[in-house]
C-alpha positions in Angstrom: 72.0 79.1 59.5 69.0 78.5 61.6 66.7 78.1 58.4 65.1 75.4 58.0 62.3 74.2 55.2 59.6 71.5 55.1 58.4 71.4 51.6 56.1 69.2 49.6 57.4 66.8 46.2 54.2 66.2 44.6 53.3 63.3 42.5 52.4 63.9 38.8 49.9 62.2 36.6 50.4 61.8 32.5 46.9 62.7 31.8 47.9 61.3 28.0 51.1 60.1 26.8 51.7 59.4 22.6 55.2 58.1 21.4 55.2 59.8 18.2 59.1 58.5 16.8 62.1 57.7 18.2 65.3 60.0 17.9 68.9 58.4 16.5 70.3 58.6 20.1 67.3 56.2 20.7 65.6 57.9 23.5 62.0 58.1 21.7 59.9 61.7 21.1 56.9 62.3 23.6 53.5 64.3 23.6 52.0 64.7 27.1 50.4 66.2 29.2 51.1 66.8 32.7 49.4 67.5 35.6 50.3 67.6 39.5 48.7 66.2 42.2 48.1 67.9 45.5 50.1 64.7 47.3 53.0 63.5 47.4 56.6 63.1 49.1 57.8 65.8 52.0 61.4 66.4 52.5 62.7 68.4 55.3 65.8 70.4 54.8 68.3 71.7 57.6 71.4 73.5 56.4 75.0 72.9 57.6 78.3 75.1 57.4 80.4 72.2 56.9 79.9 71.7 52.9 78.3 68.0 54.1 75.1 66.4 52.3 73.7 63.9 54.0 69.9 62.1 53.4 68.2 60.4 55.6 66.6 57.3 55.6 68.6 55.2 53.0 66.0 54.7 49.9 65.6 50.7 50.0 67.0 49.6 46.6 68.8 53.1 45.7 72.6 53.5 46.4 73.3 56.8 48.2 74.8 58.9 45.9 72.8 57.5 42.9 70.1 58.8 44.4 68.1 62.1 42.6 68.1 63.9 45.7 72.0 63.8 46.5 72.8 63.9 43.1 70.3 67.4 42.5 72.3 68.8 46.1 75.9 68.1 44.5 75.0 69.2 41.5 73.6 72.6 43.0 76.7 72.7 45.3 78.8 72.4 42.1 77.5 75.1 40.7 77.2 77.8 42.8 80.2 76.9 44.8 78.9 77.1 48.0 80.6 76.1 50.8 77.7 75.2 52.8 75.9 71.7 53.1 72.4 70.2 54.3 70.6 67.4 55.9 67.5 66.3 53.8 65.3 64.0 55.8 62.8 62.4 53.3 59.4 61.0 54.1 59.0 59.0 51.3 54.9 57.9 50.1 54.8 57.6 46.6 56.2 54.3 45.1 59.2 53.5 43.1 58.7 52.9 39.2 55.3 53.9 39.7 55.3 56.3 37.0 54.4 59.2 39.4 57.8 61.1 39.2 58.4 60.6 42.8 62.7 60.6 42.1 62.1 63.7 39.9 59.6 65.1 41.8 62.2 64.7 44.9 64.8 65.8 42.9 63.3 69.5 41.8 62.1 70.0 45.6 65.6 69.6 46.3 67.1 72.3 43.8 63.9 75.0 45.0 64.7 74.4 48.4 68.4 74.1 48.4 68.3 77.6 46.4 66.3 79.4 49.0 68.4 77.7 52.1 71.7 78.6 50.4 70.3 82.0 49.2 71.4 81.2 45.8 68.5 83.2 43.4 69.7 80.9 40.4 66.3 81.8 39.0 63.3 78.7 37.5 65.1 78.8 34.1 68.6 77.5 35.3 67.3 75.7 38.1 65.2 73.8 35.4 68.0 73.5 33.3 70.4 71.9 35.8 67.1 69.4 36.5 67.0 68.0 33.2 70.5 66.7 33.4 69.2 64.5 36.0 66.5 63.1 34.4 63.4 64.9 32.0 60.5 64.5 34.5 62.7 67.2 36.6 61.8 70.5 34.7 58.3 70.4 34.5 58.4 69.9 38.7 60.7 73.2 38.9 58.5 75.2 37.1 55.3 73.6 38.8 52.9 73.7 36.7 50.3 71.1 34.7 52.1 71.7 31.1 52.2 70.3 27.4 55.6 68.4 27.1 57.6 67.1 23.9 60.4 66.0 23.1 61.9 63.7 25.8 59.4 65.6 28.0 61.5 68.7 28.4 60.1 71.0 26.1 57.0 72.7 28.1 54.2 75.0 27.8 51.9 75.6 30.6 48.3 74.6 30.1 45.1 74.6 32.6 43.3 71.5 32.9 40.4 70.7 35.1 41.2 69.5 38.5 39.2 66.1 39.4 39.6 64.3 42.0 41.4 60.7 41.3 42.1 57.5 42.9 45.6 56.0 41.7 46.1 52.5 42.4 49.5 50.8 42.9 49.3 46.6 42.1 52.2 46.4 44.0 54.7 45.9 41.3 57.7 48.0 39.9 58.1 48.7 36.3 61.2 49.1 34.7 61.2 51.9 31.9 64.0 50.5 29.9 61.9 47.3 29.5 59.0 49.2 28.8 60.9 51.2 25.7 62.4 48.2 24.4 59.2 45.9 24.3 58.2 44.9 21.0 54.7 45.9 21.7 55.1 49.6 22.5 54.1 52.0 20.1 56.6 54.0 18.6 54.7 56.1 15.8 51.7 57.6 16.8 50.5 60.7 14.7 51.7 64.0 16.2 48.8 66.4 17.4 48.6 69.7 18.2 48.5 70.8 21.7 44.8 72.2 21.2 43.7 69.0 19.9 45.4 67.3 22.9 43.5 69.5 25.4 40.4 68.6 23.7 41.0 65.2 24.0 38.8 64.7 27.3 35.7 65.8 25.5 36.6 63.2 22.8 36.4 60.3 25.1 39.4 59.1 25.3 39.8 58.8 21.8 43.4 61.6 22.0 43.8 61.3 26.0 45.5 57.5 26.2 48.9 56.3 27.2 50.7 54.5 24.0 52.9 52.4 27.0 49.7 50.9 28.5 50.0 47.5 26.1 53.7 47.0 26.5 53.1 47.4 30.5 50.3 44.8 30.4 52.2 42.2 28.5 54.7 42.8 31.0 52.6 42.6 34.0 49.7 40.6 34.3 48.9 41.9 38.1 48.8 45.9 36.1 46.3 44.1 33.7 44.0 43.0 36.5 44.1 46.1 38.4 43.3 48.5 35.3 40.3 45.9 34.1 39.1 46.8 37.7 40.0 50.2 38.0 38.3 50.7 34.5 34.6 49.6 35.6 34.6 52.9 37.3 35.2 55.3 35.0 38.7 55.9 31.9 41.3 54.5 33.7 44.8 54.6 32.2 48.4 54.2 33.6 50.3 56.8 34.0 54.1 57.1 32.4 56.0 54.2 32.2 55.6 52.7 35.7 52.6 50.3 37.5 50.2 53.5 38.8 47.2 53.7 37.3 44.9 56.6 37.6 40.9 57.6 37.6 39.3 60.8 37.1 36.6 61.2 39.5 33.4 63.9 39.8 33.8 64.3 44.1 35.9 63.1 46.3 33.1 61.0 47.9 33.2 58.7 44.7 36.9 58.6 45.5 36.6 57.3 48.6 33.8 54.9 47.7 36.6 53.4 45.4 39.0 53.5 47.8 36.8 51.2 50.3 36.5 48.3 47.8 40.3 48.0 46.9 41.8 44.9 47.3 44.1 44.6 50.2 46.9 43.5 48.3 47.1 46.6 46.2 47.9 50.1 47.7 45.9 53.0 46.7 45.1 56.9 47.3 42.9 59.7 46.6 44.1 63.0 45.5 43.2 65.9 43.5 44.7 67.7 40.0 46.7 70.7 40.1 47.6 73.4 38.0 50.5 75.2 40.1 52.4 72.4 42.4 51.9 72.7 46.2 55.6 73.6 46.1 55.3 77.0 44.6 52.4 77.5 46.6 54.7 76.8 49.9 57.8 78.6 48.8 55.3 81.7 47.5 56.7 81.8 43.9 54.1 83.1 41.6 56.4 85.3 39.4 58.7 82.9 37.1 56.5 80.6 35.3 57.5 80.8 31.7 58.8 77.7 30.9 61.7 76.6 28.1 60.6 76.8 24.7 
């Protein structure tokens, strides 16, 4: 019971995001390329013998019991039947509603950390299955690999992407995902493409790698539209996910530093390197369970 873990919860980017249809249950069918970043939140875990689950500090604007970290811990406790609990301390760096997957990544880190701390050994496929019940983006963080994703984002195939530097810019606004998916200007009928063609998209100078949510988000937020225009002056900038964060792939860290020095003081921006293997998996030394859900 003296074991403690401090682990990263890395951000992700949607290097492309196509909406190819809408299901009868209202969910949208997607095709996307997930890339993990080397920057994100950090969570600290200390097991408890009394079974209690505590998260510190509270996340502003998020009810404690609705927080994905708490929900992940309670789900795993219920699934395993363990009598143990945990104190979790969160160092929050990623913005809420930014499209970087912060909440989903926090949940995935919680599942993997408690599987280790509570000596459950459930394995990545079962943890990913539990994670999917919390949110469609959780499994990619559980598996910890860059991935091609279909369905609502849960059907994953590992891929190897280039790992450039990025500037990620948050214009200071939170975007509602329901508002994006309900927007009349949202593209919902992009023709499906193959994974192979998607992976060739970078060489096709943006003709494939785009985000179908971008037009709707720009309509919802003129601030995001302004920030995207500004960042696009430095390269092929895009929206990630359905949030307000924008990113631009770059050739060097020095180029990222030059852009960061010019960012408007009203915006928040950071640099990060793309990864094909999650820093979380590196920290836990996970290398032998990389088979994804089909």
